[in-house]
C-alpha positions as CSV (number, residue, x, y, z in Angstrom):
1,M,249.0,227.1,155.1
2,N,251.7,225.7,157.4
3,L,253.4,222.7,155.8
4,I,253.0,220.5,158.8
5,V,249.3,221.3,159.0
6,F,248.9,220.5,155.3
7,Q,250.6,217.2,155.6
8,K,248.4,216.2,158.6
9,T,245.3,217.2,156.7
10,M,246.3,215.1,153.6
11,K,247.0,212.1,155.8
12,Y,243.5,212.5,157.3
13,V,241.9,212.7,153.9
14,I,243.8,209.7,152.6
15,S,242.9,207.7,155.6
16,I,239.2,208.5,155.0
17,F,239.4,207.4,151.4
18,A,241.3,204.3,152.4
19,T,238.6,203.4,154.9
20,V,235.8,204.0,152.3
21,G,237.8,201.9,149.8
22,V,237.9,199.0,152.3
23,L,234.2,199.3,152.8
24,V,233.5,199.3,149.1
25,V,235.7,196.2,148.6
26,M,234.0,194.5,151.6
27,I,230.4,195.0,150.5
28,P,230.5,192.9,147.3
29,T,232.5,190.3,149.2
30,D,229.8,190.0,151.8
31,T,227.1,190.0,149.1
32,R,228.8,187.1,147.3
33,A,228.9,185.2,150.6
34,V,225.2,185.7,151.1
35,D,224.4,184.8,147.4
36,T,226.5,181.6,147.7
37,A,224.8,180.6,150.9
38,F,221.4,181.2,149.3
39,Q,222.3,179.2,146.2
40,K,223.6,176.3,148.2
41,R,220.5,176.2,150.3
42,F,218.4,176.3,147.1
43,D,220.4,173.6,145.5
44,S,220.2,171.2,148.4
45,L,216.5,171.7,148.8
46,F,215.9,171.3,145.1
47,I,217.8,167.9,145.1
48,I,215.4,166.7,147.8
49,A,212.3,168.2,146.2
50,S,213.0,166.6,142.8
51,S,214.4,163.3,144.1
52,G,212.6,160.0,143.2
53,E,214.5,158.1,145.9
54,V,212.4,156.3,148.6
55,Q,214.3,158.0,151.4
56,Y,213.1,161.4,150.2
57,R,209.6,160.4,149.2
58,N,207.9,162.2,152.2
59,M,210.3,165.1,151.9
60,N,209.5,166.2,148.3
61,A,206.5,168.5,149.2
62,P,208.1,170.0,152.3
63,A,211.2,170.8,150.3
64,M,209.2,172.6,147.7
65,D,207.4,174.5,150.4
66,S,210.8,175.5,151.8
67,I,212.0,176.7,148.4
68,A,208.9,178.8,147.9
69,G,209.3,180.2,151.4
70,M,212.7,181.6,150.4
71,G,210.9,184.3,148.5
72,I,210.8,185.7,145.0
73,D,214.6,185.5,144.7
74,V,214.3,181.8,144.0
75,V,212.2,182.4,140.9
76,P,215.2,183.2,138.6
77,L,216.9,180.1,139.9
78,L,213.9,178.0,139.1
79,V,213.5,179.5,135.7
80,D,217.2,178.8,134.9
81,R,216.6,175.1,135.6
82,F,213.8,174.9,133.0
83,T,216.4,173.6,130.5
84,T,216.5,170.3,132.4
85,K,215.8,167.1,130.5
86,S,214.4,165.5,133.6
87,A,210.6,165.4,133.7
88,R,210.6,165.0,137.5
89,E,212.7,168.2,137.8
90,R,210.4,170.1,135.4
91,W,207.4,169.1,137.4
92,T,209.2,170.1,140.6
93,I,209.8,173.6,139.1
94,I,206.2,174.0,138.1
95,W,204.9,172.8,141.5
96,T,207.3,175.1,143.3
97,L,206.3,178.1,141.2
98,Q,202.7,177.3,141.9
99,R,203.6,177.7,145.6
100,V,205.3,181.0,145.0
101,G,202.1,182.0,143.2
102,A,201.4,185.5,141.8
103,K,204.6,186.9,143.2
104,A,206.5,184.9,140.6
105,V,204.5,186.3,137.7
106,P,206.5,189.5,137.0
107,Y,209.7,187.7,136.6
108,L,208.0,184.9,134.6
109,V,206.5,187.5,132.3
110,E,210.0,189.0,131.7
111,S,211.3,185.5,131.0
112,L,208.9,185.2,128.0
113,E,211.5,187.4,126.2
114,K,214.3,185.0,126.7
115,R,216.0,183.6,123.5
116,D,215.8,180.0,124.6
117,W,212.4,178.9,123.3
118,V,212.5,175.8,125.7
119,I,212.5,178.1,128.7
120,V,209.8,180.3,127.2
121,E,207.6,177.3,126.5
122,R,207.9,176.1,130.1
123,V,207.4,179.6,131.5
124,C,204.1,179.7,129.6
125,W,203.2,176.3,131.2
126,A,204.0,177.7,134.6
127,L,202.0,180.9,134.0
128,G,199.0,178.8,133.0
129,D,199.2,176.8,136.2
130,I,199.5,179.9,138.3
131,K,196.4,181.4,136.5
132,D,197.2,185.0,137.2
133,T,195.4,187.4,134.8
134,A,198.5,189.7,134.9
135,A,200.2,187.4,132.5
136,V,197.4,187.5,129.8
137,V,198.8,190.3,127.6
138,S,202.3,188.8,127.5
139,L,200.9,185.3,126.8
140,I,198.9,186.7,123.9
141,S,202.1,188.0,122.4
142,S,203.6,184.5,122.9
143,T,200.9,183.0,120.6
144,R,202.9,184.6,117.8
145,H,206.2,183.0,118.7
146,A,208.3,181.5,116.0
147,H,208.4,178.1,117.7
148,W,205.2,176.2,117.6
149,Q,205.8,174.6,121.0
150,V,205.7,178.0,122.6
151,R,202.5,178.9,120.8
152,D,201.0,175.6,121.9
153,Q,201.8,176.3,125.6
154,A,200.7,179.9,125.3
155,Y,197.2,178.9,124.1
156,T,197.0,176.2,126.8
157,A,197.9,178.8,129.4
158,L,195.4,181.3,128.1
159,G,192.7,178.6,128.3
160,K,193.6,177.8,131.9
161,I,193.4,181.5,132.9
162,A,190.2,182.0,130.8
163,D,190.4,185.7,130.6
164,G,188.1,187.3,128.0
165,R,190.9,189.5,126.7
166,A,192.4,186.5,125.0
167,G,189.2,185.7,123.0
168,E,190.4,187.1,119.6
169,A,193.9,185.6,120.0
170,T,192.4,182.1,120.5
171,L,190.2,182.5,117.4
172,A,193.4,183.3,115.4
173,G,194.9,180.1,116.7
174,L,192.4,178.1,114.6
175,H,194.4,179.1,111.6
176,D,197.8,178.0,112.9
177,S,199.8,175.8,110.6
178,I,200.5,173.2,113.3
179,P,197.6,170.8,114.2
180,L,198.5,170.6,117.9
181,V,198.5,174.4,118.2
182,R,195.1,174.5,116.6
183,K,193.8,172.0,119.1
184,S,195.2,173.9,122.1
185,A,193.6,177.1,120.7
186,T,190.3,175.3,120.3
187,V,190.4,174.0,123.9
188,A,191.1,177.6,125.0
189,I,188.1,178.9,123.0
190,G,185.8,176.4,124.8
191,R,187.0,177.8,128.2
192,I,187.0,181.5,127.2
193,A,183.9,181.3,125.0
194,P,184.3,184.4,122.8
195,D,181.0,185.6,121.3
196,S,181.9,185.1,117.7
197,A,183.3,181.6,118.0
198,I,180.3,179.4,117.3
199,P,180.5,179.5,113.4
200,L,184.3,179.2,113.5
201,L,184.1,176.1,115.7
202,I,181.6,174.5,113.3
203,G,184.0,175.4,110.5
204,A,186.7,173.6,112.5
205,F,184.7,170.4,112.0
206,A,186.5,170.3,108.6
207,D,189.9,170.5,110.0
208,P,192.2,167.8,108.7
209,F,193.3,166.9,112.3
210,Y,190.9,164.7,114.2
211,G,192.0,166.2,117.5
212,V,190.9,169.7,116.4
213,R,187.5,168.4,115.0
214,M,186.5,166.6,118.2
215,T,187.8,169.4,120.5
216,A,185.7,171.9,118.5
217,V,182.6,169.7,119.2
218,D,183.4,169.8,122.9
219,A,184.0,173.6,122.8
220,L,180.6,174.3,121.5
221,F,179.0,173.2,124.7
222,A,180.4,176.2,126.5
223,Y,177.7,178.2,124.7
224,D,173.9,178.6,125.0
225,T,172.4,175.4,123.8
226,L,169.7,177.1,121.7
227,L,172.2,179.2,119.8
228,V,174.4,176.1,119.2
229,I,171.4,174.1,117.9
230,Q,170.5,176.8,115.5
231,A,174.0,177.1,114.1
232,L,174.3,173.3,113.8
233,S,170.9,173.0,112.1
234,D,172.0,175.5,109.5
235,S,175.2,173.5,108.8
236,I,173.7,170.0,108.6
237,V,173.3,170.4,104.8
238,S,177.1,170.9,104.4
239,S,178.6,169.2,101.4
240,N,181.6,168.4,103.4
241,P,180.9,164.9,105.0
242,L,183.3,165.7,107.9
243,V,181.2,168.7,108.9
244,A,177.8,167.0,108.4
245,D,179.0,164.0,110.4
246,L,180.1,166.0,113.4
247,V,177.0,168.3,113.2
248,C,174.9,165.1,113.7
249,L,177.1,164.0,116.6
250,A,176.9,167.4,118.3
251,L,173.1,167.6,117.8
252,G,172.8,164.2,119.4
253,R,174.8,165.3,122.4
254,T,172.4,168.1,123.1
255,K,169.8,165.4,124.1
256,R,167.1,167.8,122.9
257,P,164.1,166.0,121.3
258,E,163.3,168.9,119.0
259,V,166.5,168.3,116.9
260,A,165.2,164.9,115.7
261,Q,163.5,166.4,112.7
262,T,166.6,168.2,111.6
263,L,168.6,165.0,112.0
264,F,166.1,163.1,110.0
265,S,167.0,165.1,106.9
266,A,170.6,163.8,107.2
267,T,169.5,160.1,107.1
268,A,169.2,160.5,103.3
269,S,172.8,161.5,102.9
270,E,175.0,159.6,100.4
271,S,177.7,159.3,103.0
272,D,177.4,156.1,105.1
273,H,179.1,157.8,108.0
274,V,176.7,160.8,107.9
275,R,173.7,158.5,107.8
276,A,175.0,156.4,110.6
277,S,175.8,159.5,112.7
278,A,172.4,161.0,112.1
279,I,170.6,157.8,113.1
280,E,172.8,157.4,116.2
281,A,172.0,161.0,117.2
282,I,168.3,160.4,116.7
283,I,168.5,157.4,119.0
284,A,170.4,159.5,121.5
285,V,167.7,162.2,121.7
286,D,164.8,159.6,121.4
287,P,166.2,156.5,123.1
288,V,162.7,155.0,123.7
289,D,161.8,155.5,120.0
290,Q,158.7,157.5,120.5
291,N,158.6,158.3,116.8
292,G,159.2,154.8,115.6
293,Y,162.2,155.7,113.6
294,Q,164.5,152.8,114.6
295,K,162.6,150.1,112.8
296,V,162.3,152.3,109.7
297,F,166.0,152.9,109.6
298,L,166.9,149.2,110.0
299,A,164.4,148.2,107.3
300,K,165.5,150.5,104.6
301,E,169.3,150.7,105.3
302,T,171.4,148.7,102.8
303,S,174.9,149.4,104.3
304,L,176.1,146.7,106.6
305,L,178.4,149.2,108.4
306,V,175.4,151.6,109.0
307,K,173.2,148.8,110.3
308,M,175.9,147.6,112.7
309,R,176.3,151.1,114.1
310,V,172.5,151.5,114.4
311,E,172.1,148.2,116.2
312,S,174.9,149.0,118.5
313,A,173.3,152.4,119.3
314,I,169.9,150.8,119.9
315,S,171.4,148.2,122.2
316,A,173.3,150.9,124.2
317,A,170.1,153.0,124.6
318,R,168.2,150.0,125.9
319,G,170.9,149.2,128.3
320,Q,171.0,152.8,129.6
321,A,167.2,152.8,130.0
322,E,167.2,149.6,131.9
323,S,170.0,150.8,134.3
324,A,168.0,154.0,134.9
325,R,165.0,152.1,136.2
């Protein structure tokens, strides 16, 4: 090849590579500029959205709408801010993610794998409020997290989503070592209502934490009343006064007259609390005293505490009857 032609050819090739190199350098520069503008817009809107100042009071919601309108690229920015110590900012993040909706779920699910348990806990919270069933499997995995706060929020989220696939996981939550987690699992059971839960909920009447016991009573009323009555009737003879006491309470809440006979058997309990709860329940299902039980109870009862509770229940029943007229 002619030397002159070769030199011209090499100059041409070098010029092409130089041009490509400039383009390669320019692309990330332009991207950074776009990212910076996006970040600045997000930051300025977030300040307004989370502000408690009077001048921004009417601008909070529109600012959250604007952030959500920026698309799914704001989701990582919102998640990164979950470490904030400001309650107002946390709520702003949650409310904004609600506005983004189901589009935010894929990234939020990925974020459940983050090392910072505080972020994971709050991501569970956000997923529960979005209520997208696509998050259920990942939230079930989070119920086994090492930090109880994450487990607590995972059960809460599963309860809000109320997908049947989480039934077994919520039942497992009844055995958690942390009382607040057991309570959240019990609430979730009441919303999901897995088939095998009734005896386990009655068993939770013996839980050492009051919050679990009372939540278990509430959860039972998600089920067929006749099935619940049968299970409760079988448990009224429990030797555990906590269980017997709450069985009476739950039977009274059914307002079904046919449970009065079952409750009557508990009025002979050695426990003052169980006797009082049984009598109160009978009054609840028979407020007009068609069976004449009320006078009998007051006449034979020797405990002042029980008498006071019975008299209070009778008075309340009479007041309700009069207001209903």
